N, CA and C of each residue as an Amber inpcrd file, in Angstrom:
protein
   324
   0.8590000  -1.3310000  -0.0550000   0.1650000   0.0910000   0.3730000
   0.8390000   1.3340000  -0.0900000   0.5720000   2.0580000  -0.5950000
   1.3230000   3.7530000  -0.8140000   0.3890000   4.6330000  -0.3430000
   0.7490000   5.8990000   0.2440000   0.2110000   6.6450000   0.5460000
  -0.0710000   7.7500000  -0.3580000  -1.3640000   8.2500000  -0.6810000
  -1.6370000   9.2480000  -1.6550000  -1.1960000  10.3770000  -1.3780000
  -0.6740000  11.4520000  -2.1060000  -0.4460000  12.6170000  -1.9990000
  -0.9990000  13.7380000  -2.9310000  -1.1690000  14.6410000  -2.9450000
  -1.7800000  15.9630000  -3.8060000  -2.9980000  16.3340000  -3.1260000
  -4.0310000  16.1430000  -4.1970000  -5.1190000  17.1510000  -3.6980000
  -5.8810000  16.8380000  -2.3370000  -5.6430000  15.7940000  -1.8460000
  -6.2940000  15.3230000  -0.6290000  -5.2670000  15.9780000   0.4920000
  -4.0380000  16.7140000   0.0910000  -3.3830000  16.9770000   1.3910000
  -1.9700000  15.9230000   1.5210000  -1.3570000  16.6470000   2.2510000
   0.1070000  15.7640000   2.3930000   0.3740000  15.9650000   4.0410000
   1.5820000  15.1450000   3.9500000   2.0930000  15.4740000   5.9120000
   1.4600000  14.0850000   6.6480000   1.9530000  14.2940000   7.9950000
   1.3070000  13.0910000   8.8030000  -0.0770000  13.2740000   9.2550000
  -0.7830000  14.3110000   8.6840000  -2.3620000  14.3290000   8.9380000
  -2.7360000  13.4720000   8.1500000  -2.2600000  13.0190000   6.6540000
  -3.2590000  12.8470000   5.7830000  -2.5520000  11.3660000   5.6520000
  -1.7280000  11.0250000   6.5630000  -1.0380000   9.4810000   6.1190000
  -1.9390000   8.1920000   6.2740000  -3.4000000   8.5320000   6.8930000
  -3.7690000   7.7680000   6.9970000  -4.5720000   7.4260000   5.6860000
  -4.9060000   8.2170000   4.7810000  -5.2650000   7.9370000   3.0000000
  -4.2980000   6.7970000   2.4710000  -4.6370000   5.8670000   2.3840000
  -3.7160000   5.1190000   1.6880000  -4.7320000   4.4520000   0.1100000
  -3.6080000   3.9820000  -0.5200000  -4.4880000   3.4890000  -2.0640000
  -5.3640000   2.1130000  -1.5920000  -6.2160000   2.3160000  -2.3850000
  -7.1820000   0.8900000  -1.9410000  -6.8710000  -0.3940000  -2.7950000
  -7.3640000  -1.6080000  -1.8140000  -6.9580000  -2.6950000  -2.7060000
  -8.1370000  -3.2930000  -3.4440000  -9.0200000  -2.2650000  -3.6410000
 -10.2120000  -2.6880000  -4.7460000  -9.9720000  -2.8040000  -6.1060000
 -10.6070000  -3.8940000  -6.5530000  -9.9490000  -3.9680000  -8.1750000
 -11.0160000  -3.7890000  -9.4250000 -12.1610000  -3.4470000  -8.6510000
 -13.5130000  -3.0670000  -9.5090000 -13.4990000  -1.7340000  -9.2390000
 -13.8850000  -1.0000000 -10.5480000 -13.6520000   0.0880000 -10.9900000
 -14.5800000   0.9420000 -10.0560000 -16.1940000   0.1880000  -9.7450000
 -16.8990000   1.4370000  -9.0900000 -16.2580000   1.2860000  -7.3240000
 -15.7730000   0.4540000  -6.7980000 -15.0920000   0.0860000  -5.8410000
 -14.0040000   0.9580000  -5.5920000 -13.2860000   1.1870000  -6.3050000
 -12.1460000   2.3260000  -6.3330000 -12.9150000   3.7490000  -6.6030000
 -13.7430000   4.0570000  -6.9360000 -14.1820000   5.2150000  -7.1520000
 -14.8020000   5.2430000  -5.6110000 -15.7000000   4.3740000  -5.1060000
 -16.5010000   4.4090000  -3.5460000 -15.1710000   4.8670000  -2.8010000
 -14.1620000   4.0870000  -3.0030000 -13.2120000   4.5340000  -1.5500000
 -12.6040000   5.5350000  -1.8130000 -12.3190000   6.3570000  -3.2270000
 -11.8800000   7.6240000  -3.0140000 -12.9750000   8.8870000  -2.5940000
 -14.2810000   8.5180000  -2.8980000 -15.2860000   9.0970000  -2.4010000
 -15.3850000   9.0780000  -0.8450000 -15.2640000   7.7250000  -0.6410000
 -15.0850000   7.7840000   0.8920000 -14.0460000   8.8100000   1.8490000
 -12.7440000   8.6900000   1.3300000 -11.4620000   9.4690000   1.8880000
 -12.0750000  11.0420000   1.4740000 -12.3260000  11.5810000   0.6370000
 -12.8200000  12.6990000   0.3050000 -13.9730000  13.1490000   1.5220000
 -14.9410000  12.4920000   1.5690000 -16.1160000  12.6330000   2.5020000
 -15.6650000  12.7870000   3.7570000 -14.5090000  11.7920000   4.3260000
 -14.1020000  12.0920000   5.4770000 -13.2510000  12.9460000   5.9050000
 -12.4240000  13.5850000   4.8190000 -11.7250000  14.7550000   5.1550000
 -12.7380000  15.9680000   5.2460000 -13.7470000  16.0230000   4.5080000
 -14.8850000  17.3740000   4.7030000 -15.4560000  16.9520000   5.7710000
 -15.7290000  15.9200000   6.3610000 -16.2790000  15.3950000   7.6720000
 -15.3110000  16.0760000   8.7910000 -14.3340000  15.5130000   8.5770000
 -13.2530000  16.1720000   9.8120000 -13.0570000  17.6070000  10.0550000
 -13.2060000  18.6960000   8.8340000 -13.1910000  20.0560000   9.0870000
 -14.4660000  20.2120000   9.5400000 -15.6220000  19.7280000   9.3370000
 -16.9850000  20.2220000  10.1060000 -16.8510000  19.8100000  11.4760000
 -16.1480000  18.8980000  12.0000000 -16.2910000  18.5330000  13.4550000
 -15.6150000  19.1450000  14.1560000 -14.2340000  19.6560000  13.0820000
 -13.2650000  20.3920000  13.9110000 -13.7110000  22.0590000  13.9080000
 -14.4090000  22.1380000  13.2190000 -14.9740000  24.0320000  13.1150000
 -16.0170000  23.7960000  14.5670000 -16.9690000  22.3850000  14.6020000
 -17.7510000  22.5890000  16.2050000 -16.9990000  22.4340000  17.3420000
 -16.2510000  21.8610000  16.9730000 -15.3170000  21.8370000  18.1390000
 -14.6460000  23.0290000  18.8570000 -14.3540000  23.4880000  17.9380000
 -13.7820000  25.1860000  17.8530000 -14.8240000  26.1630000  18.3620000
 -15.7070000  26.2610000  17.7800000 -16.9060000  26.8860000  18.7480000
 -17.4920000  26.6760000  20.0690000 -17.2220000  25.4630000  19.9490000
 -17.5440000  24.8210000  21.7560000 -16.2070000  25.4090000  22.6780000
 -14.8250000  25.1730000  22.2530000 -13.8010000  25.6900000  22.9540000
 -14.0490000  27.0460000  23.2930000 -14.4190000  27.8840000  22.1310000
 -14.6630000  29.0100000  22.3840000 -15.4730000  29.6610000  23.3380000
 -16.3500000  29.0840000  23.5740000 -17.7470000  29.2020000  24.6820000
 -16.6410000  29.0850000  26.1280000 -16.0820000  27.9740000  26.2690000
 -15.3920000  27.4020000  27.3280000 -14.0770000  28.4380000  27.5200000
 -13.5060000  28.7180000  26.6030000 -12.5840000  29.8770000  27.0950000
 -12.9520000  30.9410000  27.4880000 -14.1180000  31.5880000  27.2980000
 -14.5570000  32.7320000  27.7460000 -15.2110000  32.2080000  29.1190000
 -15.8310000  31.4540000  29.0140000 -16.3800000  30.9240000  30.6130000
 -15.0250000  30.8890000  31.4800000 -14.0510000  30.5910000  30.9980000
 -12.7930000  30.3810000  32.1120000 -12.2020000  31.8500000  32.3440000
 -12.3230000  32.4850000  31.4420000 -11.8420000  34.0940000  31.4400000
 -12.8380000  34.7080000  32.2880000 -14.3240000  34.1400000  32.7480000
 -14.8760000  35.2050000  33.5430000 -15.6090000  36.1950000  32.6430000
 -15.7930000  36.6760000  31.3440000 -16.1910000  37.3920000  30.5440000
 -17.5620000  36.9570000  30.0900000 -18.6040000  37.5460000  30.7300000
 -19.8970000  37.1440000  30.6220000 -20.4670000  37.5870000  29.3940000
 -20.2710000  38.2040000  28.6400000 -20.6310000  39.2460000  27.3410000
 -19.9750000  38.2430000  26.3100000 -18.3520000  38.3700000  26.1360000
 -17.8340000  37.3480000  25.6170000 -18.6570000  35.7930000  25.3530000
 -18.8450000  35.2100000  26.5300000 -18.8430000  33.7960000  26.8050000
 -20.5850000  33.8570000  26.0240000 -21.4570000  34.8480000  26.0630000
 -22.8260000  34.8540000  25.8110000 -22.7690000  34.9180000  24.2410000
 -22.0050000  35.7190000  23.8690000 -21.8630000  35.9700000  22.1100000
 -21.3020000  34.6030000  21.5840000 -20.1410000  34.0840000  22.2110000
 -19.9530000  32.8690000  21.9660000 -20.6360000  31.8370000  21.7830000
 -21.3570000  31.8290000  22.7380000 -22.5480000  30.7810000  23.1790000
 -23.5290000  30.9880000  21.6660000 -23.9640000  31.9760000  21.5580000
 -24.8670000  32.4220000  20.2730000 -24.5600000  32.0780000  19.2160000
 -22.8460000  32.4300000  18.8730000 -22.3830000  31.6800000  17.9840000
 -22.1000000  30.3810000  17.2770000 -22.0050000  29.5960000  18.6330000
 -21.8190000  27.9220000  18.3930000 -23.0650000  27.1220000  18.5550000
 -24.2700000  27.8520000  18.8560000 -25.6270000  27.3000000  18.5770000
 -26.0660000  26.6770000  17.4760000 -25.8360000  27.8040000  16.4010000
 -26.3370000  27.4770000  15.0670000 -25.4970000  26.5100000  14.0950000
 -23.9540000  26.5780000  14.8200000 -22.9780000  25.3540000  14.3490000
 -23.0310000  24.2060000  14.6470000 -23.6730000  24.0380000  15.9370000
 -23.7390000  22.7680000  16.4650000 -25.4160000  22.2210000  15.9540000
 -26.3440000  23.2350000  15.5290000 -27.1360000  22.8910000  14.8860000
 -27.2570000  22.2580000  13.6150000 -26.4080000  23.0250000  12.8600000
 -26.4320000  22.5240000  11.3450000 -25.2810000  21.4030000  11.3950000
 -24.6950000  20.8460000  12.5520000 -23.6290000  19.6710000  12.5540000
 -24.8930000  18.4390000  12.5640000 -26.2300000  18.6960000  12.8660000
 -27.2210000  17.6360000  13.2950000 -27.5460000  17.4430000  11.9170000
 -28.0580000  18.6360000  11.1250000 -28.6940000  18.0630000   9.7320000
 -27.7210000  17.6730000   9.0780000 -26.5070000  17.6840000   8.9710000
 -25.3070000  17.2030000   8.1800000 -25.0530000  15.8650000   8.4450000
 -25.3680000  15.3900000   9.6760000 -25.2160000  13.8900000   9.9610000
 -23.9070000  14.1400000  10.5400000 -23.2430000  14.7260000  11.0100000
 -21.9740000  14.8140000  11.9240000 -21.8820000  14.2780000  13.4970000
 -23.1340000  14.8380000  13.9420000 -23.4180000  14.7510000  15.4130000
 -24.7790000  14.5000000  15.5760000 -25.1170000  13.3820000  16.1920000
 -26.1830000  12.7620000  16.8020000 -27.0230000  14.0380000  17.6440000
 -28.2320000  13.9280000  17.4190000 -29.0850000  15.3440000  17.8820000
 -29.1790000  15.2320000  19.2920000 -28.8300000  14.3690000  19.9240000
 -28.9890000  13.7540000  21.6100000 -27.7320000  14.3590000  21.8850000
 -26.2020000  14.0420000  21.2080000 -25.1570000  14.8340000  21.6090000
 -25.0890000  16.3380000  21.6300000 -25.6460000  16.5830000  20.3180000
 -25.8740000  18.0230000  19.9480000 -26.1340000  19.0050000  21.2010000
 -27.4350000  18.3440000  21.7770000 -28.2730000  19.1060000  22.5410000
 -27.5580000  18.8840000  24.2770000 -26.8980000  17.9880000  24.2830000
 -25.7990000  17.7180000  25.7040000 -25.1010000  18.6790000  25.6970000
 -24.1960000  19.1920000  24.7280000 -23.5250000  20.1490000  24.3900000
 -23.8630000  21.3860000  24.8620000 -25.0650000  21.7620000  23.8110000
 -25.7120000  22.9870000  24.3010000 -26.1910000  23.0830000  25.5600000
 -26.6930000  22.3950000  26.0040000 -27.1540000  22.3660000  27.3450000
 -26.0030000  22.7450000  28.2850000 -24.7490000  21.9900000  28.2430000
 -23.6900000  22.0140000  29.1120000 -22.9540000  23.7090000  28.8740000
 -23.4040000  23.9560000  27.8570000 -22.4740000  25.2700000  27.4980000
 -23.5420000  26.2600000  28.2800000 -24.8870000  26.4900000  28.0510000
 -25.7500000  27.3940000  28.6250000 -25.6670000  27.2270000  29.8910000
 -25.7450000  26.1160000  30.6420000 -25.0280000  25.8990000  32.2730000
 -24.2130000  26.8790000  32.7070000 -23.3020000  26.5400000  31.8020000
 -21.7330000  27.4350000  32.0840000 -22.0510000  28.8870000  31.9660000
 -22.6860000  29.2030000  30.8240000 -22.8560000  30.5830000  30.8420000
 -23.9320000  31.2160000  31.5440000 -24.3630000  30.5340000  32.0930000
 -25.9640000  31.3730000  32.7770000 -25.0960000  31.2780000  34.6050000
 -24.1170000  30.3430000  34.8030000 -23.5970000  30.1390000  35.9370000
 -22.7620000  31.6980000  36.0010000 -22.1900000  32.0920000  34.9720000
 -21.1880000  33.1300000  35.0650000 -22.1690000  34.8070000  35.5540000
 -23.4810000  34.6450000  34.7000000 -24.5420000  35.6000000  35.1880000
 -24.8600000  35.5150000  36.9250000 -24.9120000  34.5660000  36.9680000
 -25.4810000  34.6830000  38.3420000 -24.4560000  35.1070000  39.5420000
């Protein structure tokens, strides 16, 4: 197996992308599509995690206004990940609930 370089990226982060062992043309295409989809989903998941971390960082600083603004920015991102199939609706609800709880604790 050899590592594919080029349009999908290079470096250690993309070393998991390997050439397929599929012999049938449709299976080879499906393997390429799966690799591309995985990269796309990794980016979306990272975006969601970044927004969550922004809320937590603002809460840790004790900045009520920044935490509230970060929470309001994070909620639509988390909700969009549900419709895109990145996270389950219950996991998204749990994240939103815990973040909201942290932000409200600052206000009190």
